[in-house]
C-alpha positions, 0 to 999 in steps of 0.5 A: 498486553495487546500488540497490533499486528502489522499487515503487509499489503500487496498492490492488489489489496491497496488497489481494492481500497483505492478503486472501492472494490470488494474486499477493500473495506477489509483492507481499510480496517488494517491501514493504520498499521500496514506496510507495502514494499516499494515494488508494490507501491510502484505498481499502485502508482503506475495504475493510477497514472494509467487512470489519469490520477495525479500521483504527486504527494500520494506517498505522504497521503498513504503515510497519513493513513498509517501505511509505511513504504519499505524499500525492496533490496536485492537481498529481499529478492534473494530471500 
């Protein structure tokens, strides 16, 4: 049985895709089964805002690509 491995993205990985940077193609191949923390997603959105990107509805677009945003709790920080 083949199981798909979940990939956990940090902000720089997702930004490589968004900005078409080197390595972004490797990340793109994993987007169908990826996750990102809300903290890292916030950083991606902040960089988008700084670049003048309208970020409304971007989470929906991200989820359509197969990326799930996970909450980051105090327990996560302690772990």
